C-alpha positions as CSV (number, residue, x, y, z in Angstrom):
1,M,42.0,56.8,114.1
2,K,42.6,59.2,111.1
3,K,41.0,57.4,107.5
4,L,44.1,56.7,105.2
5,F,44.5,57.6,102.1
6,P,43.6,55.5,99.0
7,F,46.4,53.1,98.8
8,F,45.6,53.3,94.6
9,T,48.8,55.7,94.0
10,I,51.7,53.5,94.9
11,L,50.6,51.2,92.4
12,I,51.7,53.3,89.5
13,L,55.3,54.0,91.6
14,L,55.8,49.9,92.0
15,T,57.5,48.7,88.9
16,A,60.8,47.2,89.8
17,T,61.2,43.4,89.3
18,L,61.6,41.9,93.4
19,P,65.7,40.6,93.3
20,S,66.5,36.9,94.3
21,K,67.5,37.7,97.8
22,A,63.5,37.8,98.8
23,C,62.5,36.3,102.2
24,Y,59.1,36.2,103.9
25,T,58.8,36.2,107.4
26,I,55.5,36.3,110.7
27,A,55.3,37.9,113.7
28,A,52.6,37.0,116.1
29,G,51.8,38.7,119.3
30,K,51.9,36.9,122.5
31,K,48.2,37.4,122.9
32,T,47.4,36.0,119.6
33,T,49.0,32.6,120.1
34,V,48.2,29.4,122.6
35,D,51.2,28.7,124.7
36,G,51.7,32.5,125.2
37,S,54.3,32.6,123.2
38,V,55.8,35.9,120.9
39,L,55.8,33.2,117.8
40,F,58.7,34.7,115.0
41,G,58.5,32.9,111.7
42,H,60.8,33.2,108.9
43,N,62.1,32.2,105.1
44,E,65.4,32.7,103.6
45,D,64.4,33.1,99.8
46,D,67.9,32.8,97.8
47,G,68.7,32.4,94.3
48,G,71.7,30.8,93.1
49,Q,74.8,28.6,94.5
50,R,74.7,28.8,98.3
51,L,75.6,27.2,101.0
52,F,74.5,27.7,104.6
53,N,76.5,26.5,107.7
54,F,74.6,26.3,111.7
55,W,76.6,27.7,114.4
56,R,76.4,27.9,117.9
57,V,78.3,31.2,118.9
58,P,79.1,31.5,123.0
59,R,79.7,34.6,124.9
60,I,83.0,36.3,124.9
61,N,84.8,38.5,126.8
62,H,86.1,41.7,125.5
63,E,89.2,43.8,126.2
64,P,88.8,47.9,127.0
65,G,90.0,49.7,123.9
66,E,88.9,46.4,121.3
67,V,86.5,48.2,118.0
68,V,84.1,45.9,115.7
69,H,85.5,46.6,112.1
70,L,82.3,47.3,109.9
71,K,82.6,45.3,106.0
72,N,82.3,48.7,104.5
73,G,85.7,50.5,106.6
74,G,83.9,51.7,109.1
75,T,84.5,51.3,113.1
76,T,82.8,50.8,116.3
77,P,84.2,50.4,120.2
78,Q,83.0,47.3,121.2
79,V,81.1,46.1,124.5
80,P,82.9,44.2,127.6
81,V,80.7,41.2,126.8
82,T,78.2,40.1,123.7
83,W,76.1,38.1,124.4
84,A,75.3,34.0,122.8
85,Y,73.9,33.5,120.1
86,R,72.7,30.9,117.3
87,W,74.0,31.7,113.3
88,I,72.1,30.6,110.7
89,E,75.3,31.5,108.0
90,S,75.1,32.1,104.3
91,V,78.2,32.1,103.3
92,N,79.2,34.3,100.8
93,Q,76.5,36.6,100.8
94,V,75.7,40.2,102.6
95,F,72.0,40.4,103.9
96,S,70.7,37.1,104.9
97,D,72.1,35.9,108.0
98,Y,69.8,35.1,110.3
99,Y,70.4,35.4,114.5
100,I,68.9,34.5,117.6
101,N,70.7,34.8,121.2
102,E,71.1,33.0,124.7
103,W,68.2,36.0,125.6
104,G,66.0,34.7,123.0
105,V,66.5,38.1,120.5
106,A,65.8,37.1,116.9
107,V,67.1,38.9,113.6
108,A,66.1,38.0,110.1
109,S,65.3,41.0,107.4
110,N,63.3,40.8,104.5
111,A,64.5,43.0,101.3
112,C,62.5,45.9,100.0
113,P,62.8,48.1,97.6
114,A,63.3,51.8,98.1
115,V,63.3,55.0,96.5
116,K,66.6,55.3,95.5
117,D,69.0,59.1,96.8
118,K,72.0,59.7,97.3
119,L,72.8,57.8,100.8
120,D,74.6,59.7,103.4
121,L,76.9,57.7,104.6
122,T,79.8,57.6,107.0
123,D,82.9,55.5,106.7
124,G,81.0,53.4,104.1
125,G,78.0,52.6,106.0
126,I,76.6,49.7,107.9
127,G,74.6,46.4,106.9
128,F,76.2,42.8,107.0
129,M,77.1,43.6,110.6
130,L,73.8,45.7,112.2
131,R,71.9,41.5,112.6
132,R,74.6,40.7,114.6
133,I,75.5,43.6,117.1
134,I,71.8,43.5,117.8
135,A,72.0,39.6,118.3
136,Q,75.8,40.3,120.4
137,R,74.3,43.1,122.2
138,A,69.7,43.2,122.8
139,K,68.1,41.6,125.8
140,T,65.2,42.7,124.3
141,A,63.4,42.8,120.6
142,R,63.2,47.2,121.7
143,E,66.8,47.2,122.3
144,G,68.3,46.0,119.6
145,V,65.4,48.9,117.9
146,E,67.6,51.7,119.8
147,I,71.0,49.9,119.5
148,A,70.7,49.3,115.4
149,G,69.1,53.4,115.4
150,K,72.2,55.0,117.1
151,L,74.2,53.1,114.4
152,L,72.0,53.8,111.8
153,D,72.4,57.2,112.5
154,H,75.8,57.7,112.0
155,F,76.8,55.3,110.3
156,G,74.3,55.4,107.8
157,Y,72.8,52.4,105.9
158,A,74.5,50.9,103.2
159,A,71.7,49.5,100.8
160,Y,68.5,50.5,99.3
161,G,65.3,49.0,101.5
162,R,65.5,46.3,104.1
163,T,63.5,45.8,107.0
164,L,64.7,44.0,110.0
165,S,62.2,41.8,111.8
166,I,63.5,41.8,115.6
167,A,61.8,39.9,118.1
168,D,62.0,38.5,121.6
169,P,59.5,36.7,124.8
170,N,57.9,39.5,125.1
171,E,57.2,41.5,121.4
172,T,58.3,42.0,117.7
173,W,59.5,45.1,116.2
174,L,59.7,45.6,112.2
175,L,62.9,48.2,111.5
176,A,62.5,49.3,108.4
177,M,65.1,51.3,106.4
178,I,65.6,53.0,103.6
179,G,68.5,53.6,103.0
180,G,71.2,55.7,104.8
181,K,70.2,57.7,107.5
182,H,66.4,57.3,107.6
183,W,64.3,54.5,108.8
184,V,61.3,53.9,110.9
185,A,60.4,50.9,113.2
186,E,56.7,49.8,114.4
187,R,55.8,47.3,117.2
188,V,53.7,44.9,116.3
189,P,50.7,44.5,118.5
190,D,50.4,41.4,121.4
191,D,47.3,40.6,119.8
192,K,48.1,40.8,116.2
193,V,49.7,38.9,113.4
194,V,52.3,40.3,110.9
195,L,53.1,39.2,107.3
196,Q,56.1,40.8,106.0
197,A,56.6,39.6,102.3
198,N,59.7,42.1,100.7
199,I,57.5,45.9,100.1
200,F,57.5,47.9,103.5
201,I,54.5,47.4,105.2
202,I,54.2,50.2,108.0
203,R,51.9,52.0,107.1
204,E,50.5,55.9,109.1
205,V,53.1,56.7,111.4
206,N,52.3,58.3,114.8
207,F,55.3,60.1,115.7
208,N,53.9,60.9,119.2
209,D,53.9,57.4,120.7
210,H,57.1,56.3,121.7
211,Q,55.3,52.8,123.1
212,N,54.7,51.8,119.4
213,F,57.3,53.8,117.2
214,I,61.1,54.6,117.3
215,T,62.2,56.9,114.3
216,S,65.6,57.9,112.7
217,K,67.8,60.9,114.1
218,D,66.6,62.7,110.7
219,N,62.4,62.3,110.9
220,V,61.8,60.3,107.6
221,R,58.4,62.6,108.0
222,D,60.9,65.8,107.1
223,Y,63.0,63.8,104.8
224,A,59.7,63.2,102.4
225,V,59.0,66.7,102.8
226,R,63.1,67.4,101.5
227,R,62.4,65.0,99.1
228,G,58.4,66.3,97.2
229,L,57.8,63.0,98.1
230,Y,55.1,64.1,101.4
231,D,53.2,67.6,101.0
232,P,52.1,68.1,105.2
233,K,49.5,70.5,103.6
234,S,47.8,67.8,102.0
235,G,45.6,66.8,104.9
236,K,46.9,63.6,104.6
237,P,48.6,60.9,107.5
238,F,52.1,60.4,106.9
239,D,52.0,56.5,105.3
240,F,55.7,55.3,105.4
241,A,54.9,52.6,102.8
242,Y,53.0,54.1,100.2
243,T,55.6,57.2,100.5
244,F,58.4,55.2,100.2
245,N,58.1,51.7,98.5
246,R,59.6,51.4,95.0
247,G,59.8,47.3,94.9
248,G,56.9,45.3,93.1
249,S,55.8,42.6,90.4
250,R,53.4,43.4,87.9
251,K,50.9,41.0,90.0
252,F,51.5,43.7,92.8
253,L,49.9,46.4,90.1
254,D,47.2,43.9,89.0
255,R,46.1,43.2,92.3
256,G,46.9,45.9,94.6
257,Y,48.3,43.4,97.5
258,D,51.7,41.6,97.4
259,T,50.2,37.5,97.4
260,R,52.5,36.4,100.4
261,Q,51.2,39.3,102.4
262,W,47.8,38.9,101.2
263,R,48.2,35.1,101.4
264,G,49.6,34.6,104.8
265,Q,46.8,37.6,106.3
266,Q,43.8,35.2,104.5
267,L,45.5,31.6,106.2
268,L,45.4,33.3,109.8
269,S,42.8,35.6,109.7
270,G,40.5,34.2,107.8
271,K,39.0,37.1,106.0
272,T,39.9,37.4,102.2
273,T,40.6,40.7,100.6
274,T,39.5,41.5,97.5
275,V,41.5,42.8,94.4
276,A,39.0,46.0,94.4
277,E,39.8,46.4,98.5
278,G,43.0,46.0,97.8
279,R,43.8,48.6,94.6
280,R,41.9,50.8,96.6
281,H,43.5,50.7,100.4
282,G,46.1,48.2,100.3
283,L,46.7,45.3,102.7
284,P,46.9,46.5,106.4
285,F,50.3,46.5,108.5
286,A,48.7,43.9,110.9
287,V,45.7,41.5,111.9
288,T,44.1,39.8,114.3
289,P,43.9,35.7,113.8
290,N,40.6,33.9,113.9
291,R,41.8,31.4,116.1
292,K,44.9,31.4,118.9
293,L,48.0,30.0,117.0
294,T,50.6,27.5,117.6
295,I,53.7,26.5,115.7
296,S,52.2,24.7,113.0
297,D,49.9,27.2,111.7
298,L,53.3,29.4,111.7
299,T,54.6,26.2,109.9
300,A,51.5,25.4,107.3
301,V,51.7,29.1,106.3
302,L,56.0,28.8,105.4
303,R,55.1,26.0,103.7
304,D,52.2,27.3,101.8
305,H,51.6,27.5,97.7
306,Y,48.6,29.2,97.6
307,E,46.3,26.0,97.3
308,G,43.2,25.5,96.8
309,T,43.2,30.0,96.4
310,P,42.6,31.2,92.3
311,Y,46.6,31.6,92.4
312,D,46.8,28.2,93.0
313,V,48.9,27.3,89.6
314,T,49.1,23.3,90.5
315,R,45.5,22.4,90.5
316,D,46.6,19.4,88.2
317,K,49.4,17.8,90.7
318,K,51.4,18.3,87.9
319,G,54.9,19.7,87.8
320,N,56.9,20.8,91.0
321,P,54.4,23.9,92.8
322,N,57.8,25.6,94.2
323,N,58.9,26.2,90.1
324,A,55.5,28.1,88.8
325,G,55.5,31.6,87.5
326,E,53.3,32.5,90.6
327,R,55.7,33.7,93.2
328,T,54.5,31.6,96.5
329,I,55.6,31.8,100.0
330,C,57.3,28.7,100.3
331,T,59.0,28.5,96.5
332,K,62.7,27.0,95.1
333,T,65.1,29.5,96.7
334,T,63.3,29.1,99.6
335,Q,67.1,28.2,101.5
336,H,65.8,27.3,105.0
337,S,62.7,28.2,107.0
338,T,62.8,28.8,111.3
339,V,59.9,29.4,114.1
340,A,61.4,30.9,117.2
341,Q,59.1,30.1,120.5
342,L,60.2,32.5,122.5
343,R,58.2,32.5,125.8
344,S,58.7,34.9,128.7
345,E,57.3,32.8,131.7
346,L,60.5,30.4,131.8
347,P,64.4,30.3,132.2
348,R,65.1,31.7,128.9
349,E,67.1,28.1,128.5
350,I,64.0,26.6,128.5
351,G,61.5,29.0,127.4
352,N,63.4,30.2,124.0
353,V,63.3,27.3,121.3
354,L,64.7,27.3,117.6
355,W,62.7,25.0,115.0
356,L,64.5,24.9,112.4
357,S,64.4,23.3,108.6
358,F,67.4,23.7,107.3
359,G,66.4,23.1,103.7
360,R,63.1,23.9,101.8
361,P,61.0,23.5,104.4
362,D,57.7,21.8,101.8
363,V,60.1,19.0,102.0
364,N,61.6,18.9,105.3
365,T,60.7,19.4,109.1
366,Y,60.8,21.6,111.6
367,V,63.7,20.3,114.7
368,P,63.2,21.6,118.1
369,F,66.9,23.6,118.9
370,Y,66.6,24.8,122.5
371,L,68.8,27.8,123.8
372,G,69.9,26.1,126.6
373,A,71.9,23.9,125.1
374,S,75.4,23.7,125.0
375,D,76.4,22.8,121.5
376,I,74.8,22.1,117.7
377,P,76.3,18.6,115.6
378,S,79.0,19.1,113.5
379,S,76.9,17.9,111.0
380,Y,75.2,21.1,110.6
381,H,78.4,22.9,109.4
382,F,81.1,22.6,107.0
383,V,84.5,21.2,107.3
384,P,84.9,21.1,111.4
385,E,89.0,20.4,111.0
386,K,88.8,23.8,108.9
387,I,86.3,25.9,109.3
388,T,84.8,26.9,113.0
389,W,82.7,29.7,114.2
390,E,85.9,31.4,115.2
391,N,88.0,31.7,112.0
392,S,83.8,31.8,110.2
393,F,83.8,35.5,110.0
394,K,87.3,36.0,108.1
395,Y,86.5,33.6,105.1
396,H,82.4,34.2,105.1
397,F,83.3,36.8,102.0
398,N,86.1,34.7,100.6
399,P,85.4,31.0,100.9
400,L,88.1,28.5,101.6
401,P,88.9,26.4,98.7
402,G,86.1,23.3,97.9
403,T,84.0,25.2,100.6
404,F,80.9,24.8,98.1
405,A,81.6,20.8,97.0
406,Y,79.4,18.0,97.9
407,Q,79.7,16.8,101.0
408,P,77.1,13.6,101.6
409,D,77.5,14.4,104.8
410,R,76.5,17.3,106.1
411,A,73.4,18.1,106.8
412,Y,72.8,21.5,104.3
413,W,73.7,18.7,101.4
414,I,71.4,16.0,103.3
415,F,68.5,18.3,103.6
416,N,69.0,19.7,99.6
417,D,69.3,16.2,98.3
418,L,65.7,14.8,98.9
419,E,64.5,18.4,97.7
420,N,66.4,17.7,94.4
421,L,65.4,14.2,93.8
422,M,61.9,13.9,95.0
423,G,61.6,17.0,92.3
424,L,61.7,15.2,89.9
425,N,58.1,13.7,91.1
426,Y,56.8,16.1,93.7
427,Y,52.9,15.1,93.7
428,G,54.5,11.6,93.3
429,T,56.3,11.7,96.6
430,I,55.0,14.1,98.7
431,G,52.5,12.7,100.5
432,E,54.8,10.3,102.2
433,I,57.4,12.5,103.3
434,R,54.6,15.1,104.9
435,R,53.4,11.8,106.1
436,T,56.9,10.6,107.2
437,W,57.6,14.5,108.9
438,G,53.8,15.4,110.1
439,Q,54.5,12.6,112.6
440,Q,57.7,13.6,113.4
441,E,56.7,16.9,114.5
442,K,53.4,15.9,116.6
443,D,56.1,13.5,118.1
444,A,58.1,16.7,119.1
445,F,55.1,19.3,120.3
446,G,53.5,16.0,122.0
447,Y,57.1,15.7,123.8
448,Q,57.6,19.2,125.0
449,P,55.4,19.8,127.9
450,A,56.6,16.8,130.2
451,L,60.4,17.4,128.4
452,E,60.1,21.3,129.6
453,S,58.0,20.3,133.5
454,A,61.4,17.7,133.4
455,A,63.7,20.5,132.6
456,Y,62.4,23.2,135.0
457,D,63.4,21.0,137.9
458,L,66.5,20.3,136.6
459,F,67.1,23.8,135.9
460,K,65.8,24.2,140.1
461,T,68.6,21.7,141.0
462,N,71.2,20.9,138.4
463,K,71.8,23.5,136.2
464,P,74.9,22.1,134.3
465,L,72.8,18.6,133.9
466,L,70.2,20.8,132.5
467,I,72.2,22.2,129.7
468,R,73.3,18.3,129.2
469,F,70.0,17.4,129.1
470,L,68.8,20.3,126.6
471,T,71.8,19.5,124.9
472,D,71.2,15.8,124.6
473,Y,67.7,16.2,123.9
474,S,67.9,19.0,120.8
475,N,70.6,17.0,119.0
476,S,69.2,13.4,119.0
477,R,66.3,15.8,116.9
478,A,69.3,17.1,114.6
479,Q,70.3,13.4,113.6
480,K,66.7,11.7,113.9
481,A,65.7,14.5,111.5
482,L,69.4,13.6,108.8
483,R,68.7,9.8,109.3
484,T,64.9,9.9,108.0
485,T,66.1,12.1,105.3
486,V,68.2,9.9,104.7
487,K,66.1,7.1,103.9
488,L,63.2,8.9,102.2
489,T,66.0,9.7,99.5
490,R,66.8,6.4,99.0
491,K,64.2,5.3,98.6
492,I,62.8,7.9,96.3
493,K,66.0,7.1,94.4
494,G,64.6,3.7,94.0
495,E,61.5,4.6,93.0
496,V,62.6,6.9,90.5
497,Y,64.9,5.0,89.3
498,Q,63.6,1.6,89.2
């Protein structure tokens, strides 16, 4: 393999402050995990006033001639059938929705500030609808990249810089979009794990390796040459991240790495990149974990505040680690957290599970939602008598009056109440909270083998009963999490205000 040229030069280019829409993703290849699953973790981070709904959208048959209306005015032909999917909707936001469809194709995103140019767009470009179209149409992650790529080549991406992560039960792809009609996608190796924060992390691009790379019709290397960002006569390999990154904090400049990517690689590989190494080479696209990974390994990363490292700003156990000046993986703007457990050796109804923390994960618990379940508890979305998944498309950017009003019987607010209250005495309350959720998660993991054995028997003999079985189990877990949260909140409230 060609030696990459020093990464240090990139540091003088990265001067912008990261936006509040800044997330974190983990993609673990199927050879890195205990059960042979692809594990796909994500923290959704968004500042300001936020509201999230959790929906199940069924399969839909469409009439000939139907079109999809894009937010900026363009249209594209609809397909005959769109797949069922789970949708974590971020109301009134453009770039924060999470999807996982009936085939186990999951889509999440990370803002990655890029070089700016006059965007090459057709009919206003595409942005908000890109992830939804992938979820509606793709049976595999690679197909998701190909679907997205055709749309991007035609419309162009209507923003400056983002990485979509697209996973399925066999593999994960990272699709990095500069803006306009320029993009590249790289496959996560089966024996590696990728940690994606808010910078581009695809490094050397092999344009001849079509198994592991897919690139835009307007070749990104040619585009970089036209822009004067890359000189092919230099003898240096084309490094996508070096060429197009334009985001980063002052700490990134000083250390040579994004601290969240560094910490995730450290936790899962057992190796620590020094500041000197970071300044010289940056961080690799993927690392080899030092053990077979479990869901708990990923949730531990998603809950991390750099504990035990030089960047741990709350070693005195005072204050709240989510509010510290050092940007942590789990932070005050983390709205929800997910780990998709995607397994190809089981029927998709059983093998694909979304573990969802419908709130900040250090304070809340991960609940298993089997994709074979037929519905989601109504408490996980707002004002059910007015807002359904059918009309949510209409009100998404124009919320109904009162949508953001406090509703104490809705999951989003129930989990939010616990976060806000325990933040008044974080280290005085986090111990009991973590013990409580640790036991519930241990129980859920422990029940999985027997539960799935029974589910597989039903799959072979009684499919309708299987669906009911998985629905009852998932929803009972979800409701138990809500009841436990209410109890914890009441207890902590009594302790704080006694």
